[in-house]
DRENLUMGU-267571 format. One record per atom (N, C-alpha, C): residue in three letters; x, y, z. Coordinates in pm, whole numbers, padded with zeros to 5 digits, always signed. Example, Ala and Ser with C-alpha at 12.3 -4.5 7.8 and 13.67 -1.06 7.14 Angstrom:
ALA+01319-00569+00780;ALA+01230-00450+00780;ALA+01320-00330+00780;SER+01285-00225+00708;SER+01367-00106+00714;SER+01290+00003+00787;
END
This chain:
MET+00019+00511+01160;MET+00064+00541+01025;MET-00040+00494+00923;ALA-00102+00379+00945;ALA-00201+00327+00850;ALA-00317+00424+00832;ARG-00361+00484+00940;ARG-00469+00583+00934;ARG-00419+00712+00869;PHE-00299+00755+00905;PHE-00240+00878+00853;PHE-00225+00875+00701;LEU-00192+00759+00645;LEU-00169+00749+00501;LEU-00296+00760+00416;ILE-00412+00737+00475;ILE-00536+00750+00399;ILE-00549+00895+00351;GLY-00567+00912+00221;GLY-00579+01044+00162;GLY-00449+01099+00106;LYS-00336+01036+00141;LYS-00208+01077+00085;LYS-00194+01017-00056;LEU-00087+01050-00125;LEU-00068+01006-00263;LEU+00051+00911-00275;VAL+00040+00813-00363;VAL+00153+00732-00408;VAL+00179+00777-00551;MET+00302+00820-00577;MET+00339+00870-00709;MET+00451+00785-00767;ARG+00445+00766-00900;ARG+00543+00683-00969;ARG+00585+00751-01098;ARG+00715+00771-01112;ARG+00770+00824-01237;ARG+00797+00704-01328;LEU+00726+00701-01441;LEU+00740+00595-01540;LEU+00812+00652-01663;PRO+00865+00568-01750;PRO+00934+00619-01869;PRO+00848+00714-01953;ASP+00716+00695-01953;ASP+00628+00777-02036;ASP+00555+00886-01959;GLY+00588+00906-01830;GLY+00524+01013-01753;GLY+00496+00972-01610;LEU+00422+01056-01541;LEU+00385+01031-01402;LEU+00253+00958-01392;ALA+00243+00875-01290;ALA+00118+00806-01259;ALA+00106+00799-01108;GLY-00015+00796-01059;GLY-00033+00784-00915;GLY-00176+00804-00875;GLY-00197+00796-00745;GLY-00332+00811-00694;GLY-00335+00830-00545;ARG-00456+00856-00497;ARG-00480+00881-00356;ARG-00500+00748-00283;ILE-00433+00731-00172;ILE-00446+00609-00091;ILE-00584+00609-00026;VAL-00659+00501-00051;VAL-00794+00489+00005;VAL-00810+00367+00096;GLU-00704+00286+00107;GLU-00714+00166+00192;GLU-00575+00120+00233;THR-00559+00090+00363;THR-00432+00041+00418;THR-00459-00069+00520;GLU-00355-00143+00555;GLU-00360-00238+00666;GLU-00233-00223+00746;ALA-00246-00221+00877;ALA-00131-00209+00967;ALA-00084-00347+01012;TYR+00047-00361+01024;TYR+00111-00481+01078;TYR+00205-00433+01188;VAL+00159-00448+01312;VAL+00222-00387+01429;VAL+00320-00483+01497;ALA+00396-00431+01591;ALA+00492-00513+01667;ALA+00416-00625+01740;GLY+00471-00744+01735;GLY+00410-00859+01801;GLY+00294-00920+01726;ASP+00271-00879+01604;ASP+00159-00923+01522;ASP+00200-01050+01445;ALA+00141-01164+01480;ALA+00177-01291+01416;ALA+00148-01292+01266;ALA+00063-01201+01216;ALA+00035-01194+01074;ALA+00139-01109+01000;GLY+00222-01037+01073;GLY+00320-00948+01011;GLY+00448-01020+00971;HIS+00511-00971+00866;HIS+00636-01031+00819;HIS+00752-01012+00916;GLY+00740-00918+01008;GLY+00847-00893+01104;GLY+00834-00973+01232;PHE+00731-01055+01244;PHE+00702-01126+01369;PHE+00817-01212+01419;ASN+00883-01285+01329;ASN+00990-01376+01370;ASN+01129-01314+01361;GLY+01136-01183+01345;GLY+01265-01115+01339;GLY+01313-01093+01198;PRO+01425-01022+01186;PRO+01475-00987+01053;PRO+01531-01107+00976;THR+01507-01104+00846;THR+01561-01202+00752;THR+01606-01125+00628;PRO+01678-01188+00537;PRO+01712-01116+00414;PRO+01588-01065+00339;ARG+01479-01140+00344;ARG+01357-01100+00272;ARG+01291-00977+00334;ASN+01285-00968+00467;ASN+01208-00863+00532;ASN+01293-00752+00595;ARG+01421-00747+00565;ARG+01511-00653+00631;ARG+01463-00508+00623;THR+01392-00471+00517;THR+01344-00333+00501;THR+01246-00295+00611;LEU+01166-00390+00658;LEU+01070-00361+00765;LEU+01138-00314+00893;PHE+01262-00351+00912;PHE+01331-00322+01037;PHE+01405-00188+01035;GLY+01368-00103+00945;GLY+01416+00034+00948;GLY+01510+00069+00838;PRO+01529+00195+00822;PRO+01458+00306+00887;PRO+01315+00321+00836;PRO+01234+00401+00907;PRO+01096+00420+00863;PRO+01089+00496+00731;GLY+00975+00479+00663;GLY+00951+00550+00538;GLY+01010+00482+00416;ARG+01047+00355+00429;ARG+01104+00280+00316;ARG+00997+00190+00254;ALA+01012+00165+00125;ALA+00923+00072+00056;ALA+00966-00070+00087;TYR+00876-00149+00140;TYR+00899-00292+00160;TYR+00812-00362+00057;ILE+00876-00425-00040;ILE+00806-00493-00149;ILE+00828-00643-00134;TYR+00722-00719-00145;TYR+00735-00864-00145;TYR+00634-00923-00243;ILE+00655-01050-00276;ILE+00566-01121-00368;ILE+00468-01205-00287;ALA+00341-01187-00314;ALA+00236-01266-00248;ALA+00178-01365-00348;TYR+00151-01483-00302;TYR+00090-01587-00384;TYR+00171-01621-00509;GLY+00299-01588-00508;GLY+00387-01621-00618;GLY+00371-01535-00741;THR+00278-01439-00739;THR+00253-01359-00859;THR+00238-01210-00835;SER+00186-01169-00722;SER+00151-01029-00699;SER+00250-00959-00608;MET+00294-00841-00651;MET+00380-00758-00567;MET+00293-00683-00467;MET+00347-00660-00348;MET+00277-00586-00244;MET+00365-00469-00202;LEU+00305-00349-00195;LEU+00376-00228-00153;LEU+00341-00198-00008;ASN+00443-00194+00074;ASN+00429-00161+00215;ASN+00521-00044+00248;VAL+00493+00021+00359;VAL+00578+00129+00409;VAL+00629+00087+00546;SER+00762+00087+00565;SER+00817+00058+00698;SER+00783+00176+00790;CYS+00753+00146+00918;CYS+00694+00250+01002;CYS+00759+00275+01137;SER+00849+00194+01179;SER+00901+00206+01316;SER+01048+00240+01316;PRO+01101+00273+01434;PRO+01245+00298+01443;PRO+01325+00175+01400;VAL+01449+00197+01364;VAL+01538+00088+01324;VAL+01534-00023+01429;GLY+01518-00146+01382;GLY+01517-00262+01471;GLY+01379-00314+01504;VAL+01274-00239+01472;VAL+01136-00282+01498;VAL+01069-00308+01364;GLY+01023-00430+01342;GLY+00971-00471+01212;GLY+00823-00453+01194;THR+00779-00330+01168;THR+00637-00303+01144;THR+00618-00234+01010;GLY+00497-00241+00958;GLY+00471-00177+00830;GLY+00324-00158+00803;VAL+00299-00086+00695;VAL+00163-00061+00648;VAL+00154-00107+00503;LEU+00061-00196+00475;LEU+00033-00239+00339;LEU-00059-00136+00275;ILE-00020-00087+00157;ILE-00107+00002+00080;ILE-00197-00089-00003;ARG-00326-00095+00031;ARG-00418-00189-00032;ARG-00488-00135-00155;ALA-00511-00003-00163;ALA-00585+00049-00278;ALA-00561+00198-00296;LEU-00566+00239-00423;LEU-00554+00380-00462;LEU-00676+00420-00545;GLU-00711+00546-00536;GLU-00802+00607-00632;GLU-00715+00674-00737;PRO-00714+00623-00860;PRO-00626+00680-00963;PRO-00651+00829-00980;ALA-00541+00907-00993;ALA-00555+01052-01003;ALA-00476+01111-01120;ILE-00366+01050-01155;ILE-00281+01105-01261;ILE-00219+00990-01339;GLY-00201+01009-01468;GLY-00142+00904-01550;GLY-00232+00784-01568;ILE-00361+00808-01575;ILE-00457+00698-01584;ILE-00434+00614-01709;ALA-00402+00676-01821;ALA-00376+00599-01944;ALA-00255+00508-01926;LEU-00153+00553-01853;LEU-00036+00468-01825;LEU-00076+00348-01739;MET-00159+00373-01638;MET-00204+00265-01551;MET-00291+00167-01629;GLU-00377+00218-01717;GLU-00459+00130-01799;GLU-00372+00040-01887;SER-00269+00097-01943;SER-00178+00019-02027;SER-00106-00088-01944;ASN-00059-00052-01828;ASN+00011-00148-01741;ASN-00081-00260-01693;ARG-00207-00227-01668;ARG-00302-00327-01618;ARG-00374-00401-01730;GLY-00376-00345-01851;GLY-00448-00410-01960;GLY-00598-00399-01947;THR-00645-00291-01885;THR-00789-00269-01871;THR-00819-00121-01878;LYS-00939-00090-01922;LYS-00986+00049-01926;LYS-01081+00077-01810;ARG-01109-00025-01732;ARG-01204-00008-01620;ARG-01132+00061-01505;ILE-01155+00191-01491;ILE-01080+00273-01395;ILE-01094+00222-01252;ARG-01211+00170-01217;ARG-01231+00122-01080;ARG-01138+00005-01046;ASP-01098-00071-01147;ASP-01013-00188-01122;ASP-00863-00163-01143;LEU-00824-00039-01169;LEU-00682-00013-01193;LEU-00596-00037-01070;ALA-00641+00009-00954;ALA-00557-00001-00833;ALA-00639-00036-00710;ARG-00748-00109-00729;ARG-00836-00154-00621;ARG-00790-00292-00579;GLY-00701-00295-00481;GLY-00637-00418-00435;GLY-00487-00404-00450;PRO-00411-00461-00357;PRO-00266-00436-00356;PRO-00190-00490-00477;GLY-00231-00602-00533;GLY-00163-00655-00652;GLY-00193-00572-00775;ARG-00315-00528-00789;ARG-00352-00442-00901;ARG-00279-00308-00893;LEU-00270-00255-00773;LEU-00202-00128-00750;LEU-00057-00134-00799;THR+00016-00236-00759;THR+00157-00245-00799;THR+00171-00272-00948;GLN+00079-00347-01006;GLN+00083-00369-01151;GLN+00055-00239-01226;ALA-00043-00162-01181;ALA-00078-00036-01247;ALA+00039+00062-01246;LEU+00117+00062-01138;LEU+00228+00156-01124;LEU+00363+00093-01158;ASP+00363-00032-01206;ASP+00486-00102-01241;ASP+00586-00101-01125;ILE+00538-00147-01009;ILE+00620-00157-00889;ILE+00657-00303-00869;ASP+00786-00329-00852;ASP+00832-00465-00829;ASP+00947-00465-00729;LEU+01016-00577-00715;LEU+01119-00593-00613;LEU+01235-00494-00625;ARG+01255-00435-00740;ARG+01366-00338-00752;ARG+01344-00215-00665;PHE+01220-00193-00618;PHE+01191-00079-00531;PHE+01203-00111-00382;ASP+01227-00236-00348;ASP+01239-00273-00207;ASP+01352-00194-00142;GLY+01321-00127-00034;GLY+01421-00053+00043;GLY+01438+00093+00005;ILE+01373+00140-00101;ILE+01393+00281-00138;ILE+01322+00373-00040;ASP+01373+00494-00028;ASP+01316+00596+00059;ASP+01194+00656-00011;LEU+01077+00637+00046;LEU+00954+00689-00013;LEU+00933+00837+00018;CYS+01022+00894+00098;CYS+01009+01035+00137;CYS+01108+01124+00063;GLY+01187+01066-00026;GLY+01287+01144-00096;GLY+01266+01141-00245;PRO+01358+01202-00318;PRO+01346+01201-00464;PRO+01368+01060-00519;GLY+01307+01031-00631;GLY+01322+00901-00693;GLY+01207+00873-00787;ASP+01190+00746-00821;ASP+01086+00707-00915;ASP+00958+00660-00847;LEU+00959+00651-00714;LEU+00842+00611-00636;LEU+00845+00688-00505;TRP+00735+00758-00472;TRP+00735+00835-00350;TRP+00593+00857-00299;LEU+00586+00893-00170;LEU+00461+00933-00106;LEU+00454+01084-00109;ALA+00333+01139-00125;ALA+00317+01283-00133;ALA+00185+01324-00071;THR+00168+01453-00056;THR+00041+01510-00015;THR+00013+01631-00102;ASP-00114+01655-00127;ASP-00152+01774-00203;ASP-00234+01869-00118;GLY-00237+01843+00012;GLY-00308+01930+00105;GLY-00457+01907+00112;ALA-00508+01808+00041;ALA-00652+01778+00046;ALA-00690+01733+00187;ASN-00812+01765+00224;ASN-00861+01721+00354;ASN-00871+01569+00356;ALA-00840+01512+00470;ALA-00851+01366+00485;ALA-00998+01327+00475;PRO-01025+01213+00410;PRO-01165+01166+00403;PRO-01207+01110+00538;LYS-01337+01083+00552;LYS-01385+01011+00670;LYS-01327+00871+00662;ILE-01271+00824+00772;ILE-01198+00697+00772;ILE-01275+00590+00847;GLY-01290+00475+00782;GLY-01350+00359+00845;GLY-01240+00264+00891;ARG-01281+00167+00973;ARG-01186+00069+01028;ARG-01254-00066+01030;SER-01175-00170+00998;SER-01230-00306+01002;SER-01118-00404+01031;VAL-01155-00531+01031;VAL-01054-00636+01039;VAL-00979-00640+00906;ARG-00861-00699+00908;ARG-00783-00710+00785;ARG-00841-00819+00695;ILE-00798-00818+00569;ILE-00855-00907+00469;ILE-00755-01016+00430;GLY-00805-01139+00415;GLY-00725-01248+00359;GLY-00620-01306+00451;LEU-00639-01295+00582;LEU-00541-01348+00677;LEU-00594-01471+00748;SER-00502-01555+00791;SER-00542-01668+00874;SER-00499-01645+01019;LYS-00394-01567+01040;LYS-00347-01535+01175;LYS-00393-01395+01214;GLU-00440-01384+01336;GLU-00481-01255+01393;GLU-00574-01176+01301;ALA-00661-01248+01234;ALA-00755-01186+01140;ALA-00861-01101+01212;HIS-00878-01120+01340;HIS-00981-01049+01416;HIS-00942-00905+01449;ARG-00816-00869+01431;ARG-00768-00737+01473;ARG-00816-00627+01377;PRO-00875-00520+01429;PRO-00926-00411+01345;PRO-00813-00316+01301;LEU-00730-00364+01209;LEU-00612-00288+01167;LEU-00616-00251+01019;ARG-00733-00254+00961;ARG-00753-00211+00821;ARG-00826-00077+00824;PHE-00777+00019+00747;PHE-00836+00153+00742;PHE-00872+00185+00598;PHE-00980+00260+00579;PHE-01026+00289+00443;PHE-01103+00420+00440;ALA-01107+00480+00322;ALA-01185+00601+00299;ALA-01332+00560+00285;ARG-01414+00602+00378;ARG-01556+00564+00376;ARG-01624+00612+00248;GLY-01702+00524+00188;GLY-01781+00559+00072;GLY-01703+00571-00058;ASN-01576+00533-00057;ASN-01494+00545-00178;ASN-01507+00419-00262;ALA-01540+00434-00389;ALA-01564+00320-00480;ALA-01437+00242-00510;PHE-01320+00297-00479;PHE-01195+00231-00512;PHE-01141+00144-00399;VAL-01210+00139-00287;VAL-01172+00053-00175;VAL-01200-00092-00215;SER-01110-00183-00179;SER-01129-00325-00212;SER-01203-00397-00101;GLY-01225-00524-00122;GLY-01284-00606-00017;GLY-01435-00609-00019;PRO-01491-00694+00066;PRO-01636-00710+00071;PRO-01707-00585+00123;LYS-01824-00559+00069;LYS-01902-00442+00111;LYS-01931-00443+00260;SER-01945-00562+00316;SER-01976-00571+00459;SER-01866-00512+00547;LEU-01742-00507+00496;LEU-01630-00451+00573;LEU-01609-00303+00543;ASN-01679-00248+00446;ASN-01655-00111+00403;ASN-01760-00011+00448;ALA-01837-00050+00546;ALA-01945+00039+00595;ALA-01891+00143+00692;
END
């Protein structure tokens, strides 16, 4: 799923219009993955990861940043994909206002910036990203970009696993250049 989502769109209906962009970076958190939130089983915080698939799993990282994930497995299996970065495509002025910057490259390059740009918070935890609503995944039929793979970013557990996927050569991908080749 992490590879499949590269090139797809995250769309958000805001009070002043639509905003969204193309997914250019993801990280997978698979079954049995000690770095994943589902590793120790379901809790009130991570219940969305345990199904059904296609739901938004939102959590707070570092006490300040929201993270947007997609649940990916059948009910009862706690896996997900973190959406790490978007290339802004629509509603750029709305995203600039939400982020407080005009620098387009920094609007949604990184998971915390992405959720701030699209005004995504805990109220979206558990919503169906495949149905109608104010936050959804979409496709516009564009060809998938060339996809790179690397280790995940910012982990202390199982950091060696090559479960990060990104659009090769895309300026909106986050992380060190050494991982984006």
